[in-house]
C-alpha positions, 0 to 999 in steps of 0.5 A: 163685916157690916156695921150698923149705924143709927143716927137718932135724933138726926139733928138740924132739921125740923122734927124727929128723924131716925136714920139707920144705915148698914155700912160695909167696906165704907159703903152704905148697903142699905138705909132706913128712914123713920119718922118717929113722932105721931102727930095725928092731925088727919084724926083731928079734922073729921067732924069739924066745919071745912073752914077750920082747916084754915086754923088747924092745918097750918099748925102742921108745920112752924116752918111752912105754915103759909104753905098749908094755909095756901093748900087748905084755902085751895081745897076749900075754894074747889069745894065751894066754887069760890072765886078770887079777885086779882089782888088775892092771887098776887098776895097769896103768891107773895105770902107763899113765895116769902116763905119759900125764899126764907126757908131756902135761905135758912136751910143753906146757911143754918141747916146745910152749910155747917156740915161743910166745916166738918173736919173731915174736909180740912184738906180742901183748899177753901176749908179755913174760909168755909169754917170762917163763914159757915160755922153754925151760929158764929160764921160771918156769913151766917150772921149776915143771913140771919139779918137777911132773914129778918127781912123776909119776916118783916115782909110776912108780917106786912102781907100776912099779918103774922108768921107762922100761922097767919089767919089771912089766907082764905079761899076768896083771897086774903083779909090782909090788904096793902095800901100805898104806904105798906106796899112801898115799904115791902118793895124797900124790904125786898130790895134789902134782901136782894142787896144781901143776895147780890153782895154776899151770896152771889158776888154779882147782880141777880140778873147776871146770875140768872142769865147763866144757862149751862154748866159750862157757863157756870164753870166760867162764872166760878173761874172769875176770882170775885164770883168765886169768893162769894158764898155761892162760888165758895160752895161750888168750890167745895162741891167740886173738891169734896165730891158732892157732885157724885153722891146722893143720887135720887130715883131720877123721877120728879114730880111738881104739882105746879106753883103760884096760881095766876089770875088767867088760870095758869101757874108761874111754875108748871106741873108735871111728872118726869122720868127721863121725859116730861109727862102730864101729871095726874093726881089720881095716880097717887096712892099712900102705902102703909106696908111698913108704916105704923098704921092699920088698914085692910087695903095696901094702898089708897088714893088720899081722898079715900085715905085712912089714918088709923095708928098701930103702934105694935105693928110687925115689921113697921119702922116709921110714922111716915106713909109711903106715897107713890106716883103710879106705883113709883118713888118720885123726888119732889122739891126745888130740883123737881120744880126746876127740871119740869120747868125746863130751867136751863142751868139745872136741866144741863147740870142734871144731863152732865152731873145726874142728880146728886147733893150738888144739883139738888142744892144748886136747884134750891139756891137757884129757885131762891134767886128766881123767886126773889126776882118774880116776887118783885113783879107780884108786888108791882101788880098789886093794886091798893084800890082794888079788892083783896078778898071776895065774899065768902060762902058757908056752903060746900057743894063738893070735895076739895083738893088743894095742890101746891108746891111748898119750900120742900116740894109737892104738898097736897090737901084732900078734903072729903065733905059730907053734910057741910062738915069734913068727913076725911082730910088727908095731907101728903107733905113733901117730906112724906114723898122724899123721906118715905119708908119702903112700900109693900114691894120693898121699894125704898123711898128716895132718901133711902135710895139716895143713901144706898151706895154712898161712900163713908170715909169715917163711920164714926163721922159720917158727914156724907150721910148728913149732907145727902139727907140735908140736900133733901131738906127734911121736915119731919113734923110735916111727914108725920102729921 
């Protein structure tokens, strides 16, 4: 007989999440993901001056406020036809990159890894070491990671003035600047963080780790006793012994808006859509469904620029305050795994081909991106010229609507702004966790996490740690999803 398990609230994530799973013969046969707190930021925006978006939308999230600031500034820049000096590109990229690296580090050590110390895994060969290093808030590696996280916060202070909710990000650049002294200090702090990655997390140099371009080479790296004893090596051992490479399969469709705009008009990470092969991305194919969300509308699904946010708390059949975004009518996974696949990153591409999407591949993509981004951030700092401007002359006129598409830590983040008479007429935000944690749509199509949970084995229904790991591999931020 099937057993219904409700996890409410689901802990160690940002925001409020309720998970319901139906388990029969120790397998999940259905799942529901529910955002359970309505926050209503989209209803706050209409009637305000467009530039207010720079102050209000970062408050959507205390973890990725910089990402919302960059997305809002990009939408405003499009609406104004604004231009930005070269330093502005590098500073915005560095602010966004620092936030993403800090988020990935925090997610692994503070939110995800403590589940590896669950008693369910006590028969694994490295369990005692895992428990010593990854136990929540007291593990030896956790404590070192918290000190490394302080380095990223120092960087945010240097380049953003403060964090969260920096006011330095604007359509024409950043009002925070750097002189030779602060630039030298930023380079030193970033090197301290890199030192933590190499000595504790990887057990090898960053370059050596990034040279690994296949699963076979990864397993060979893992066979070295020095690397195997690093935090990443320990995690890989747990993945292979505990079967984390076999649970959490998503829809195997991926999307990225592209990330880190460069002065030449390109992006460091490319945009795209992948469903077995790479395809061009078209934001016009995005629609938000509300069939089982607590909203009223006469239309089943709308493009965000025409979006409506009208709460209906007693809506029959609804179970989430999260809308259900779809790309060309289909669910897609967003986040580091999507970015790595669309960028054709060789290690993750090979892992997906050999292992499929899973908790392991999803987490390895996040950790791989953290390392790649740390290296790239050094280059952005080197390109900053303290003697050149960081900020262009602002404009108070808005000639068009604005769309700001970026990649936040958890995936594709979009701000759509409709402007009338120089005031915001409509403002819609589609966040990464709205994509990944979405409920079903009008066609009954489950969201990516709901799909990843279905079919998962649960050894102990009183201790469903497998469910926890699948959900955490997506790194949900429910404050964003119910904005």
